[in-house]
N, C-alpha and C positions, 0 to 999 in steps of 0.2 A: 456330650453326645457327638459321636462322629457322623458327619454327613454321609449319605449313600454315595457310592463310588462315582455315579454318573452326574451328580449335581454340578460340580465345578466344570466338567466338559460341556454340559448343556448351557450353563451360563456363558462360558467363553464363546461357544459357537453362535449362540443367539446374539451376543454382543457384536461379534464379527459380522454376521449377516445383516444386522440392522444398521450398523454404523457405515455400511457401504453406501448408504444414501447420502452421506455427508458431502463427498466430492464428486458425486455422479455428474452434476452440471459442469463442474470444473474440468472433468476429464474429456468432455465433448464440446468444450467452449468454441473450438475452431469451427465445428459443424453447426453449432447454434448461431454463431456470428454470421454465417453465410446467408441466414434468413433475414438479417436486418442490416440497415446502414446506421450503426450506432452513433458514430461521431464522438465517442468517448470510450474510455477503458472499461469494457464490460466485465473483465476478469475481477477487478476489485469490487464491483457492485454485486456480482454473483456470490463471491465469498462473503461479503459483508452482510448481505440479506439473509444468508443462512445463519450467520453468527447473530444477527439482530433478532431473528426469529427464536433462536436458542436462548438468547438473553431474556426476551419477554416470556418465553415458556418457563425457564427456570425460576424467574421472579414470581410468576403465577404459582408454580408448584411449591416454591419455598414459603410464600406468604400464606398460602392455604394449607401448608404442611401435609400435602396430599399423600406423599409416599410414606409418611409416618402414621397417618390415620387410616389408610386403606391398604388393601393387599398390593404390594409393589409388583408382584408378578402379573396381576391383572392390569395394572396401569401400564406396565411394559408392553403387554400384548395389544392393548387398545391403541397406544401411541405408535407401535410398529405398523399396525394396519393403516392408520390415518396418515402416517408419514409416507408409507409406500404409495398411497393414493395421490398425495401431493406431488410426489416424484413422477408418477405416471402422467400427471396433468401437463408435464413438459411436452408431451406428444400431441396435445390438442392442435388440430389443423389451423394454420394461419394464426398462431399464437402471437399476442402482442408483447411488447417489452414489459408493460405493466403486469400482464398475466405471468410472464416468465419470472419476474422478480417476486411476485406474490407466491408463486409455487415454491420458490426456494425459501421464502420466509416461512411458509407453512411447514416445509420439511424440517427447517431448523427448530420451529416451535415444538414439534412432536418428538424431535431428537432429545428434548429436555426430559421426556419420560422414558428415555432409553439409556443414555450414557450414565448420568448420575444415579438413576434408579437401579441400573445393573450393578453398580458399585454398592449401593445400599443392600441389595439382595445378597451379594457376596459377604458383606459385613454381618448380615444376620445369620450366616452359616459358619463363618470362620472368625473366631475371637482371637486365638493364637495363630501366628503366621499369616496375619491379614496382609502384610506387605507382599508376601509371596503370591497369595491369591489375587491381589489387585495387580501385581506384575503381569500375571497371565491375562488378566482381564483387559488392562490397558494395551497389552500386546495385541489382543484381539481387535481393540479399537484402531490401532495403528494399521493392521492388515486390512481392516474394513475400510479405512480411509484411503488406503493405497489401491484397493481392489478395483475400483472403476478404471484406473489407468491400465491395470492388467487386462481387464476385459476388452478395453478399447484397442489394446495392442494385439491381442490374440483372438479377437472375436471371430466366430465362424461366419460373420456377415460384415461387409464393409459399411453397412448402415449403422449410424451411431445410435439408433433406437435400441439396438441390442443391449447397450450399456444401461439404458433407462429401464427397460423391461426386466432385465436380469436382476438389477439391484432392488427393484420394487418387489419382485416375488421372493427374493432372498429375505427381505425384511419381514414379509408376511410369514414365511416359514419360521424365522427366528422368533417372532412374537408368539406364535402358536406353541412352539416348543417350550418356551419359558413358562407359559401359562399352564400347559398340560403336565409338565414334568418337574417343575420346581415350585413346590408349595412354600408357604411362609416359613422362614427359618427359625430354629430353636432360640436364637438370641434376639429375635425381634421383640421390641417393647413398644407396642402401639401408643401413640399420643392419644389422650382421652378426649381432647377438645381442640378447637381452633385457638392458636396462640399468635396474635398479630405482632406481639413485641419480641418474637423469637430472634430476629436478626440482632437487635440491640443486646439481647441476653447472651447470644453466642460470642459477639465481639467484645464482651466484657471479660471473657476468659482469656488470660494472658497467653497461654500456650496455643490456644486456637488462633488468636489474632496474629501471632508471629508466624505460625505455620501457613496461615492464609496469605499473608503478605509475601512470603517466600514463593508460594504458588502463583501469585499474581505476577511476580517478576518473570517466572518461567513462562507464563502464558503470553506475555508481551512478545516473546521470541517465537514460540512454537508454531502457531497457525500462520503467521506471516511467512515464516520459513517454509512450511509445508505448501502454502498456496503459491509461493514464488519459486519452488523447485523447478517447474518447467521453464520459467523465465531465466533462472540461473543456467540451466542446460542450453537454452537457445542462445543466450548471450555468449557463453563459452564457445559454442559451435560456430557462431558467426565470426567471432574474433579469430578463431584458429583456422577458419575456412574448412571445417570438417563436417561430416554428417553424423548426427546422433539420433538414436531412436528415443524421442522425447518421452513418450508414454511409458515405454519399457523401463527406462532409467529412472523416471519419476516413481514408478512402482518400487523399484529396487531401493532407491534412496530413502523413501518414506517407510517402506516395509521393513528395512533393516532395523528400525526402531523396535520392532516386535521382539527381536533377539535380545536387545539390551534391556527391555522391560522385564523379560523373564530372568535374565542374569542378575539384574539389579534386585529383583524380588528374592532370589536365592541368597545373594550376598547380604541382604538386609537381615536375614535370620541370624547372621553372626556379627555383623558390624552395626546394625541398627538402621532405621529408615533415614534419620537425619544425615548420617555420614554419606549414604548413597546419594541422597538428594543434593547435598552440598557439593560433592565432587563432580557430579554430572553437570550441575549448573555452572560450576567453575570452568570446566572444559568447554562447554558450549559457548560460554561468554568469550573465551579465548578464540574460538573459531570465528565468532562475530567480528572481533577486533582484527583478526588476521585475514578476513574474507577477501580484501583486494588482492592479496597474494595468490589466492586460489586460482584466479584466472590466468596466472603466469605459468602454471604447472603444465607439464606434458599430460596428454589425455588419460593415461592409466592412473597417474598420481592424482589427477583432478577427480576422477570417479571414486577412487579409494577414500580420499579426504572427505568428499561430499557424503559418502556413505557413513563414514565415522561421525560426521556432524549429524547426520540423520539418526544415528544411534543415541548420541548423548543428549540431543535436544528433547527427547521424550523419556529417557530412562528415569528421570527424577519425578515424573508425573504420578505414578502409582504410590511412590513413597510420600509425596506431599499429601495425597488423599488418605494414606494410612495415618499420618500424623494428625490430620484434620479430624478424621473419624475417631481417633483415640482421645482427642482433646474434648470432643463434644459429649454431652449427656446421652446415654443410650437411646432414650426416647426421642431424641432430636437428631440422631445421626444422619438420617436421610435428608432432612432439611439442611443440616450443616454442609453436606456434600453438594447439595443443589444450589445453595446461596453462594458458595465459593465458586462454583461453576459459572453462575450467573455473572458475578463481578469479573471473574477471569476472562470470560468470553466477551464482555463489554470492552475490556482492555484490548482484546485481539482486533476489534474493529478499528481502534485508533491506530495500532501499528500497521494493519493492512492498508488502511486508507493513507497513512503517511508514506508507505512505500509506493502505493499507486500514484500519489501526487508527485513524488520525487522521481518517479520512473522516467519522465520526459524532461526533467529539470537538471539532473546531474548525471555524471558518468555512472552507468549501471553497475560497474564494479565496486562503486563506493556505497551502494544502497544499503548493504547489509551491516555496515558499521552501526547504523541506528538501532539494530536489534540488540546491541550490547547493553542498552539502557536497562532492560528488564533483568538480565542476570546480575548486573551490578547491584540493583536495588534488592533483589532476592537474596543475594549473598550477604548483604549487610544485615538483613532481618534474620537470616539463619545463624549468623555469628552470635546474635543476642539470644537465641533460643536455648 
């Protein structure tokens, strides 16, 4: 059964609108910081609390098999609404550090009902060519992640609240669109009951386990890189004594990954998901190892190489998700995607905190060598798949 023509565009746009919540706090970190005397690196904490909320959310969703037992479109809508409200709470007058971090945790928690559930909805509609569909979908995630930087750079208002308000209302619109226009897909196989042993069951499947560990290696690098793109740009600008539009170029570098996700999805139709994932992870690992040389390049070459890194760092993600979905039983596909997201994002906290800790301890140009750990492990697992 062929899906109606508008199904995939609605899923893509809804994913884009709702995932704009992810880096909304990160995009306005300098404005938020003026309200507090932190005495510590708030960037790492803002990033990690979103990730931590996402981990707890995905763990809850996975253990309760929510997206396999109930309508995923309805779950998506509810989580988009609640995530938007958590994001809006950043605008509470005289907000405390505790409330700030709690708001980001809540946003991350409800993103667990958006990102993996969106992939679950796509897998319920597209059995053949899932790699291409997820390429579009993860491309939407990339643009959504980068979008707060775009709003911050080109906002009609110099007030940072425009970023928060815009992303919150986009999330609400995306959630309602998914609920109203995308019913349960033809390939959905609802789980009949709660299955608390589902995680052990999934990791006993050899192909699932190897694909999942490849994904975990990819995640070690991805969000630490995304979160530190503004730091990379600032470090280069300070060393070269030049001015860079940090928010604009952060949007470009992160957003470039949307192109590679789409291209990778199209290539996967001919070459297969494993080959696309392997080559993407290999090239991004090389960029990690060569990262100290990045800061020695002239400005134009620096921007081009950084954009290329931004492309290959994410182009493997939809293909890993495709392999994971294909290896899981149909009635547990949503839970399989959710639990691997849960573990993958737990790993991102470690890499983000490692870079935050080392930021003041070593030369900043050497920081990103540590991101190569993930690709090395991921490549080893993929060679055995």
